C-alpha positions as CSV (number, residue, x, y, z in Angstrom):
1,M,0.0,0.0,0.0
2,R,1.4,3.4,-1.0
3,T,1.3,6.5,1.1
4,L,-0.6,9.6,0.1
5,Q,2.5,11.5,-0.8
6,E,3.6,8.7,-3.2
7,R,0.2,8.7,-4.9
8,I,0.3,12.5,-5.3
9,I,3.8,12.4,-6.8
10,L,2.8,9.5,-9.2
11,A,-0.4,11.4,-10.3
12,S,1.6,14.6,-10.8
13,L,4.2,12.8,-12.9
14,L,1.5,11.1,-15.0
15,L,-0.3,14.4,-15.6
16,T,2.9,16.1,-16.6
17,L,3.7,13.3,-19.1
18,V,0.2,13.5,-20.6
19,C,0.4,17.3,-21.0
20,A,3.9,17.2,-22.5
21,A,2.8,14.6,-25.0
22,Q,-0.2,16.7,-26.1
23,V,1.9,19.9,-26.5
24,A,4.5,17.9,-28.5
25,S,1.8,16.6,-30.8
26,L,0.2,20.0,-31.7
27,P,0.3,20.8,-35.4
28,L,2.8,23.4,-36.4
29,P,1.6,26.7,-37.8
30,D,2.1,27.3,-41.5
31,D,3.6,30.7,-41.0
32,W,6.6,30.5,-38.7
33,N,7.6,34.1,-39.5
34,G,4.6,35.6,-37.8
35,L,5.2,33.6,-34.7
36,L,8.9,34.6,-34.5
37,L,8.1,38.3,-35.1
38,R,5.5,38.2,-32.3
39,T,8.0,36.8,-29.9
40,K,10.6,39.4,-30.8
41,R,8.1,42.1,-30.1
42,S,7.3,40.9,-26.6
43,L,8.2,43.1,-23.7
44,L,10.9,40.7,-22.4
45,W,12.6,40.6,-25.8
46,R,12.6,44.4,-26.0
47,W,14.1,44.7,-22.5
48,N,16.9,42.2,-23.3
49,S,17.6,43.5,-26.8
50,M,17.7,47.3,-26.2
51,K,21.2,48.8,-25.7
52,P,22.1,51.0,-22.8
53,L,23.1,54.7,-22.9
54,G,26.6,55.0,-24.5
55,A,26.4,51.8,-26.5
56,S,27.0,51.7,-30.2
57,C,24.0,51.7,-32.5
58,R,22.9,52.0,-36.1
59,E,19.3,53.1,-35.7
60,H,16.9,54.6,-33.1
61,S,15.0,51.3,-32.5
62,E,18.2,49.6,-31.1
63,C,18.5,52.0,-28.1
64,G,16.7,51.9,-24.8
65,T,16.4,55.7,-25.0
66,K,15.1,55.4,-28.6
67,Y,17.6,57.9,-29.8
68,C,20.8,57.1,-31.8
69,R,23.1,60.0,-32.4
70,K,26.5,59.6,-34.2
71,N,26.2,55.8,-33.8
72,I,25.9,56.1,-30.0
73,C,22.8,55.7,-27.8
74,S,22.1,59.0,-26.1
75,F,19.3,61.0,-24.5
76,Y,19.3,63.8,-27.1
């Protein structure tokens, strides 16, 4: 006879395996580009990809301050 804790662990493991199998078997979207662009536009992606003040840049969208002057992120 198993203890209650063992039953809960076994049920959790079984449920996790079933969920993982269902996620893995989902059909893939036809348009992968839209999915990747949506991920890149997420808030976490923007925080991680924006450059700090004084970093080198090529355009305004790269900087956290949204201003690129003489290839350096600045406030103005």
